[in-house]
Each structure stands twice: as structure tokens, then as C-alpha cells.
C-alpha positions in Angstrom: 221.8 146.1 138.6 218.4 145.2 140.0 216.3 142.1 139.6 212.8 142.6 138.2 209.8 140.7 137.2 209.8 139.2 133.7 207.2 141.7 132.4 207.3 144.8 130.2 206.3 146.0 126.7 206.6 143.3 124.1 208.4 144.0 120.9 206.6 143.5 117.7 206.2 139.8 117.0 208.6 138.7 114.2 207.2 136.9 111.3 209.2 133.6 111.6 207.5 130.7 113.3 208.4 128.5 116.2 209.3 125.7 113.7 211.8 128.0 111.9 214.0 128.9 114.8 213.7 125.4 116.3 214.9 123.9 113.1 217.8 126.3 113.0 218.7 125.5 116.6 218.7 121.8 115.9 220.8 122.5 112.8 223.6 123.6 115.1 223.9 120.0 116.3 224.8 118.7 112.9 228.1 117.6 111.5 230.0 120.8 112.5 230.7 119.4 115.9 228.0 119.6 118.7 229.9 122.5 120.2 228.3 124.8 122.9 230.2 127.7 121.4 228.4 127.2 118.1 225.0 127.2 119.8 225.8 130.3 121.8 226.9 132.1 118.7 223.7 131.2 117.0 221.6 132.4 119.9 223.5 135.8 119.9 222.8 136.3 116.2 219.2 135.2 116.4 218.0 137.4 119.3 220.5 140.2 118.6 222.1 140.1 122.0 225.3 139.6 123.9 225.4 136.1 125.3 227.5 134.5 128.0 227.8 130.9 129.1 229.8 130.3 132.2 230.3 127.4 134.6 229.6 127.2 138.3 233.1 128.4 139.0 232.8 131.5 136.8 234.9 130.2 133.9 233.7 131.4 130.5 232.6 128.5 128.4 231.2 130.4 125.4 230.3 133.8 124.2 231.5 137.0 125.9 231.8 137.8 129.5 229.0 140.0 131.0 228.9 141.9 134.3 226.4 139.8 136.3 225.0 140.3 139.8 226.9 138.0 142.2 224.0 137.6 144.6 221.7 136.5 141.8 224.3 134.1 140.5 224.6 132.6 143.9 220.8 132.0 144.1 220.9 130.5 140.6 223.8 128.2 141.3 222.4 127.1 144.7 219.2 126.0 143.0 217.0 128.4 144.9 215.8 130.0 141.6 215.9 128.6 138.1 216.0 131.9 136.2 216.1 135.6 136.7 215.4 138.9 134.9 217.6 142.0 135.5 217.9 145.6 134.3 221.4 147.1 134.1 222.9 150.0 132.2 219.9 150.3 130.0 219.9 146.7 129.0 217.5 143.8 129.8 219.3 140.7 131.1 217.9 137.2 131.4 219.8 134.4 133.3 218.9 130.7 133.1 220.5 128.0 135.2 221.6 125.0 133.2 221.3 121.9 135.4 221.4 118.2 135.2 218.4 116.3 136.6 218.4 116.3 140.4 221.5 118.5 140.6 222.3 122.1 141.2 223.0 124.2 138.0 226.4 123.4 136.4 226.3 126.5 134.3 224.5 129.8 133.8 223.3 131.2 130.4 223.1 135.0 130.4 221.6 137.1 127.6 221.7 140.9 127.5 219.9 143.2 124.9 218.5 146.7 124.8 215.0 145.5 123.8 212.6 143.8 126.1 212.2 140.0 125.9 209.1 139.0 124.0 207.5 135.6 123.9 209.5 134.5 120.9 212.8 135.6 122.4 212.0 133.9 125.7 211.1 130.6 123.9 214.4 130.7 122.0 216.3 131.4 125.2 214.8 128.5 127.1 215.0 126.2 124.0 218.6 127.0 123.7 219.2 126.4 127.4 217.7 122.9 127.0 220.0 122.1 124.1 223.0 123.4 126.0 222.1 121.3 129.0 222.3 118.2 126.7 225.6 119.3 125.2 227.2 120.0 128.5 226.0 116.7 129.9 227.4 114.9 126.9 230.7 116.7 127.3 230.8 115.8 131.0 230.1 112.1 130.2 232.8 112.1 127.4 235.3 113.6 129.8 234.4 111.1 132.5 234.9 108.3 130.0 238.2 109.7 128.9 239.4 109.9 132.6 238.3 106.3 133.1 240.2 105.2 130.0 243.2 107.2 131.1 243.1 105.6 134.6 242.8 102.2 133.1 245.7 102.8 130.7 247.8 104.0 133.7 247.0 100.9 135.7 248.0 98.6 132.8 251.3 100.5 132.4 251.9 100.2 136.2 251.4 96.5 136.0 253.8 96.2 133.1 256.4 98.2 134.9 256.1 96.0 138.0 256.6 92.9 135.8 259.6 94.6 134.2 261.3 94.8 137.6 260.2 91.2 138.4 257.7 92.3 141.1 255.3 89.6 140.1 253.4 89.6 143.4 252.6 93.3 143.3 251.7 93.1 139.6 249.2 90.3 140.3 247.8 92.2 143.2 247.1 95.3 141.1 245.7 93.3 138.2 243.4 91.2 140.4 241.0 94.0 141.2 240.2 94.9 137.6 241.3 92.0 135.5 240.8 88.8 137.6 242.9 85.9 136.4 244.9 87.9 133.9 248.2 87.0 135.4 247.4 83.6 137.0 249.6 81.8 134.5 253.3 81.5 135.4 254.5 82.0 131.8 253.7 84.6 129.1 254.7 85.7 125.7 255.2 89.4 125.0 254.2 90.9 121.6 255.0 94.4 120.2 252.6 95.7 117.5 253.8 98.7 115.5 251.9 101.2 113.5 252.0 104.9 112.7 251.9 106.9 116.0 248.7 108.7 115.0 246.9 105.4 114.6 248.1 103.8 117.8 245.0 104.4 119.9 242.8 102.6 117.4 245.5 99.8 117.2 245.5 99.4 121.0 241.7 99.1 121.0 241.9 96.5 118.2 244.4 94.5 120.3 242.1 94.6 123.3 239.2 93.4 121.2 241.3 90.7 119.5 242.6 89.3 122.8 239.1 89.4 124.4 240.4 90.9 127.6 242.8 88.0 128.2 246.0 90.0 127.7 247.6 93.1 129.1 247.6 95.7 126.4 249.8 98.8 127.0 250.7 101.8 124.9 254.4 101.7 124.9 255.7 104.7 126.9 259.0 104.7 125.0 258.0 104.4 121.3 255.0 106.3 120.1 254.0 103.8 117.5 254.3 100.6 119.7 251.6 98.7 121.6 252.9 96.1 124.0 250.8 93.0 124.7 251.6 90.6 127.5 249.7 87.5 126.6 249.4 84.6 129.1 246.9 82.7 127.0 248.5 80.5 124.2 246.0 81.8 121.6 247.0 85.5 122.1 249.5 85.5 119.2 247.1 84.0 116.7 244.4 86.5 117.7 246.8 89.4 117.4 247.7 88.4 113.8 244.1 89.2 112.9 244.8 92.8 113.8 247.2 93.0 110.8 244.4 92.4 108.4 243.6 95.6 106.5 246.5 97.5 108.1 249.3 97.5 105.5 251.7 99.5 107.7 251.2 97.4 110.9 253.8 94.8 112.1 253.9 92.2 114.9 256.8 90.8 116.8 256.5 88.1 119.4 258.8 86.6 122.1 259.3 83.0 123.1 257.4 81.8 126.1 259.1 83.1 129.3 258.4 83.0 133.0 256.4 85.9 134.2 259.4 87.3 136.1 261.3 87.4 132.7 258.8 89.8 131.1 261.7 92.3 130.4 263.6 89.5 128.6 260.5 88.6 126.6 260.0 92.3 125.7 263.5 92.5 124.3 262.9 89.4 122.2 259.6 90.8 120.9 261.4 94.0 119.8 264.0 92.0 118.0 261.3 89.9 116.2 259.6 93.1 115.2 262.6 94.2 113.2 262.4 90.9 111.3 258.6 91.3 110.8 259.2 94.5 108.8 260.7 92.3 106.0 258.3 89.4 106.1 255.4 89.2 103.7 252.9 88.4 106.5 254.4 91.3 108.6 254.8 89.2 111.7 257.6 87.2 113.3 258.4 85.3 116.4 261.8 85.6 118.1 264.1 83.2 116.2 265.1 80.0 117.9 268.5 80.3 116.3 271.7 79.1 118.1 272.6 81.6 120.8 276.0 81.6 122.3 274.8 81.1 125.9 273.2 77.8 124.9 276.6 76.5 123.8 278.3 77.2 127.1 278.7 74.6 129.9 275.5 75.2 131.9 277.0 74.6 135.4 280.1 76.6 134.6 278.0 79.5 133.2 275.8 79.6 136.3 278.8 79.5 138.6 280.5 82.3 136.6 277.4 84.4 136.5 277.0 83.9 140.3 280.6 85.1 140.7 279.9 88.2 138.6 276.8 89.1 140.6 278.0 88.1 144.0 278.8 91.7 145.1 275.0 92.4 144.9 274.0 89.5 147.2 274.3 91.6 150.3 271.5 93.9 149.1 267.9 93.5 150.2 266.0 91.2 147.8 263.8 94.0 146.4 266.6 96.4 145.9 268.7 93.7 144.2 265.9 92.7 141.9 265.2 96.4 141.0 268.8 97.1 140.2 269.3 94.1 138.1 266.0 94.5 136.1 266.8 98.2 135.4 270.4 97.3 134.3 269.1 94.6 132.0 266.8 97.1 130.3 269.5 99.8 130.3 272.0 97.5 128.6 269.5 96.6 125.9 268.0 100.1 125.3 268.9 103.7 125.9 268.6 105.1 129.4 265.7 107.3 128.1 263.8 104.4 126.7 264.4 102.2 129.7 263.2 105.1 131.9 260.0 105.4 130.0 259.3 101.7 130.1 259.9 101.6 133.9 258.1 104.8 134.7 261.1 106.5 136.3 263.5 109.3 135.3 266.5 108.6 133.1 268.6 109.9 136.0 267.2 107.1 138.1 268.1 104.5 135.5 271.6 105.9 135.2 272.0 106.0 139.0 270.9 102.4 139.4 273.2 101.3 136.6 276.1 103.3 138.1 275.5 101.5 141.4 275.6 98.1 139.7 278.7 99.2 137.8 280.4 100.2 141.0 279.4 97.0 142.9 280.6 94.8 140.0 283.8 96.8 139.5 282.8 97.0 135.8 283.1 99.7 133.1 279.9 99.8 131.2 281.4 102.2 128.7 283.3 99.1 127.4 281.1 97.1 125.0 282.7 93.8 125.9 282.0 94.4 129.6 278.4 95.3 128.8 278.1 92.0 126.8 279.6 90.0 129.7 277.4 91.7 132.3 274.3 91.1 130.3 275.2 87.5 129.8 275.4 87.0 133.6 272.2 89.0 134.2 270.2 87.0 131.7 271.5 83.7 132.9 270.4 84.4 136.4 267.0 85.7 135.1 266.5 82.4 133.2 267.7 80.0 135.8 267.5 81.8 139.2 270.3 82.4 141.7 273.1 79.9 141.8 273.4 78.2 145.2 276.2 75.7 144.5 279.2 75.5 146.9 281.7 75.8 144.1 283.2 72.4 144.4 281.9 71.2 141.1 282.7 74.4 139.2 284.5 73.6 135.9 288.0 75.1 135.3 286.6 77.1 132.5 284.3 78.9 134.8 287.1 79.7 137.2 289.1 81.1 134.3 286.4 83.6 133.6 284.3 84.3 130.5 287.3 83.7 128.2 287.5 80.2 129.5 283.8 79.5 129.0 283.8 81.0 125.4 287.0 79.3 124.5 285.5 75.8 124.6 285.0 74.0 121.3 281.3 74.6 120.7 281.1 78.3 121.2 284.4 78.8 119.3 283.2 76.9 116.3 279.9 78.8 116.3 281.8 82.2 116.5 284.1 81.2 113.6 281.2 80.2 111.4 279.3 83.4 112.2 282.1 85.8 111.6 283.4 83.9 108.5 280.3 85.1 106.7 281.9 88.6 106.5 284.8 87.4 104.5 282.8 87.1 101.3 282.6 90.9 101.0 285.5 92.6 99.2 285.6 95.3 101.9 287.2 94.5 105.3 283.9 94.3 107.1 285.4 92.1 109.8 288.1 94.6 110.6 285.8 97.5 110.6 283.3 95.7 112.9 286.0 94.7 115.4 287.3 98.3 115.5 283.8 99.7 115.9 283.1 97.3 118.9 286.4 98.2 120.5 285.4 101.9 120.1 282.2 101.2 122.1 280.1 101.3 118.9 281.2 104.9 118.3 281.8 105.4 114.5 283.9 108.5 114.9 286.3 106.9 117.3 286.6 103.8 115.2 287.1 105.9 112.1 290.1 107.7 113.8 291.6 104.3 114.7 291.2 103.0 111.2 292.1 106.2 109.4 288.9 106.3 107.4 285.7 108.5 107.4 283.1 107.8 110.0 280.5 107.3 107.3 282.6 104.5 105.9 282.5 102.8 109.3 278.7 103.1 109.4 278.3 101.8 105.9 280.5 98.8 106.7 278.5 98.0 109.9 275.3 98.4 108.1 276.5 96.1 105.4 277.4 93.5 108.0 273.8 93.4 109.4 272.2 91.3 106.6 275.2 89.1 106.3 275.2 88.2 110.0 271.3 88.4 110.1 271.6 90.6 113.1 270.8 94.2 113.9 274.0 96.0 115.1 273.4 99.7 114.9 270.3 99.5 117.0 272.2 97.8 119.8 270.7 95.1 122.1 270.8 91.4 121.9 272.0 91.0 118.4 275.0 93.3 118.9 275.9 91.5 122.2 275.9 88.1 120.4 278.4 89.5 117.8 280.6 90.8 120.6 280.6 87.4 122.3 281.6 85.9 118.9 284.6 88.2 118.8 285.5 87.1 122.3 285.2 83.5 121.5 287.5 83.7 118.5 290.0 85.8 120.5 289.6 88.8 118.2 288.7 90.7 121.3 289.9 90.2 124.9 287.3 89.1 127.4 286.8 91.4 130.4 287.8 90.5 133.9 284.5 89.7 135.6 283.5 86.9 137.9 286.6 86.7 140.1 289.4 86.7 137.5 292.5 88.7 138.2 293.5 91.8 136.2 296.8 90.3 135.2 295.3 87.2 133.7 295.0 86.7 130.0 291.4 87.7 129.9 291.8 91.0 131.7 290.0 94.0 130.2 291.5 96.2 127.6 290.7 99.9 127.9 291.4 102.3 125.0 
């Protein structure tokens, strides 16, 4: 293949005018998609030639690959020449470098045909090269914008994951460079907005617009249809409600105001509120301020008991302890897979951290009552901080363990009233629910214990949900409250956590 001057006999001039082919070329940029492949295909048909568009690395972008002279390509791509004409195997080949202003060519357009290149063909070639230059530049800018959006989304997720493990200092440091002042408040509310997964990107953009850059907006890594919003500003919730307008299948759940270090707790509240929002006419709900069992327990006794439960972890470095506890709180509320996605780690890491906590506490997390007790201790410390009392003022109930705390008058009355709602149903919902909890929320095991079909167990548990006004099959906070109610009434035996002895009345029962 040899380079030659761009001369030679001219083919007979076709009858179509410059305006005709120029209009056809511009027509390739219409609604069909501004695709370089479409333009290259048009060029091949118009000049009756084989056409190749390849990038500076030799990758084929459009058309069909042609055997091209490497030395000529190097001169084109280095910017030493802008075009070249070659003869090879009885064909005439033209090469044009496609460059951005002030830069070396980013691609090469090659056209090969048996006939010489006349004026019309040459004009079409260079006109097409100009259009391809614009299209490739547009594609490059679009890809750059996409990378920037992806990097921004990854940073927002990283900040959320730091907050989830209570690393507020690092979260603020990461946020300060791109979103100054975003996390300057000490308290936040967390919101979860839900839509169809295919509409989530548009929903996330709408949440950013609605909160005016004053909230952390993250596409949930665990649930495809969820957008998580951490809103320090008080008006964030009102602004997010405007996102629901015109979106019939979109729902909003919000948490109570929590300390920044309790972002994980606020997230769990928002998910619970979202379940309620699905049945509300306005499709939004804030976590209910209903009576929760922990608010009925003696505060000093609860803190002392919680400290006793978690004392085996006190010898760990602060960062390690916080990481283990934050992971365990999420792991108790959600599946290991979901917790792993939220935290940005593998599910094996979540399980390993929970196994370590389980071993340090001497607990059995396969037992639902133990999980409820451990979660109560974890959330109490998250809400009130580490307990630093010397134990001299600890109430007898705290020394007796969780059974003693729940056995006082207020929580016992609350539990009786709550579970009594089940008695209005002709089915034995209360008995089924107790057996299901004892079986670790496993319908098959509970069915074997009760001598019924597993589907009957599921139907009874599902029927108990609206009566108790709590989600049970989904697990999480609502289920743990119902477990604590069973412990308070004595229907189930409290696990031995927090310094109680295995032979005492509230020692654990393992099936």
C-alpha cells in the first residue's frame, strides 16, 4: 500500500447537488439517535464504498475494518498530517483524521472504493468527517458527564455508609469538599422515597432538586426502587412531599429527628414509615410516635442492663467497637445481604462481624428473643451513649436481667393490651404467633410444632399484622416489639444477657 497525491481521473459528475447530499447528511442527525454508526452507514451507501471509523487505539467504532498502513495511521494520529490518499489492491483509499480543536486526532475515518475520488465524493467525505467530529465530541462529553455523576453518586453513598457505622467525623470530612455545610447540624431526619426501579434515576434527580442541595440523596444500594435522603434541614420533609405530586406510584417514609450518629436507626424508622405510607391517601408517613416498650422501662436500669450486655465489647478499640455494633444493628433489622449493600461490604463481612459480636456476648442470634434483647441493648446505647455508672444505683430489676425490667407494671400492662387484640379473632392467632417466634420466625418449624400446615402459620401471622398494627413477616423493629411483648407477659422466657446466670428464671430456652 503506497501513499499518493490526491489526483487522478475524475469520475463523471453525478447530477445531485451539494444541497441534496448535505441535507441527507444532516438528516442522519434526526430523531433516530445521533449515532456515528448511522452516519458511517449513510456515507458507505452514498459514495458506494467500504468505510471504517476507528479510534486512536485501533478499536472499530463503526463500519467495517479495513487493512490500513500503520505508518500512515501513526502520522495521522500524531497530527503531522490531517489526511492521506493511498492505493492498495486496486482500490483508492482516503483517510481523514477526526480531531477536537487543539488536540491530536481522536479517530480516523477511512473510505475505500475502486473508483477515483471526484470533487463530489471528496466534499461528502470531508463533510461527513466534520459531522462525525461533532458526534464523537458529544459522545465524549456525555461519557464525561456520566462519569462525573457516577463519581458523585459513589461519594454520596460513601458518606451514607460512614454515617451508618457512626463515623461522623469522616463523613463530614468527605462531604466538606463537595457539599460544604451539608452535615454541620448534629441531628437529621432520614427519608426513604420509593418508586418503580426503572424510574428511580428520575426520582433521585427530583429529590435533589426538591431539597435544593441541602440534603444527602443516595440511590439505595439494597433496594432498587428506593432513594435514601438524609435531611439535616427541617424543611427537607415538606420539600420531598412535593416530589409525590404527579407520581401515583411513589411513596415517602420519614424518621423522627435523630443524632447524626444514629443515622442507621433513623433509616430503620424511615423504612417502617414507608410501609405505612403505602396505605395512606397522601402516600407519605412519618415514623409513628406510638408507645414503644423501651420507653416504659426504668431508664437507669435499662442503661445499666444494656451496659452489662455490651461490656464484653468494651476492651475493643473504639473504631472497631463502633463498626461491630453498627453492623450488628443493621444486621438484626435487615438481611445480611441488604445490610452488606447499605454498608458497602460483602455479606460475609457482615456475618463475620455479627458472629464476632455473638461470640463476645455469648449470645445465640438464631434465637429471636436473643436478637430482640441484643437489639434493645444496642439501640439504647446508640440513643443515650455508653453507660458510665459505677453500678451502685442500679435497680434490682436491672440486676435480674431483661425479665426483671420487662416484668415491671408499665411494660407488662402495655404488653397485655397489645397481645389482647389478637383474642378477637376466632383463630388462635396468639398461639400461632408465639410458636412462630419460638421457631425463629420459621413457618415450617412452627407448623411442625403446632401440627398444622406451614401456609396456615403464614396466614395467621399475616392476619395478626393489621390487628397489632405492626409488620411481622418483614422482620425488623415491629417484630422485635412483639417479641418483647411476649417476654413481658411471660409467654416467652427472657434470654440470659447482661450478667444473669443460666440457672435463673430468665435463662434462655433453646429448641
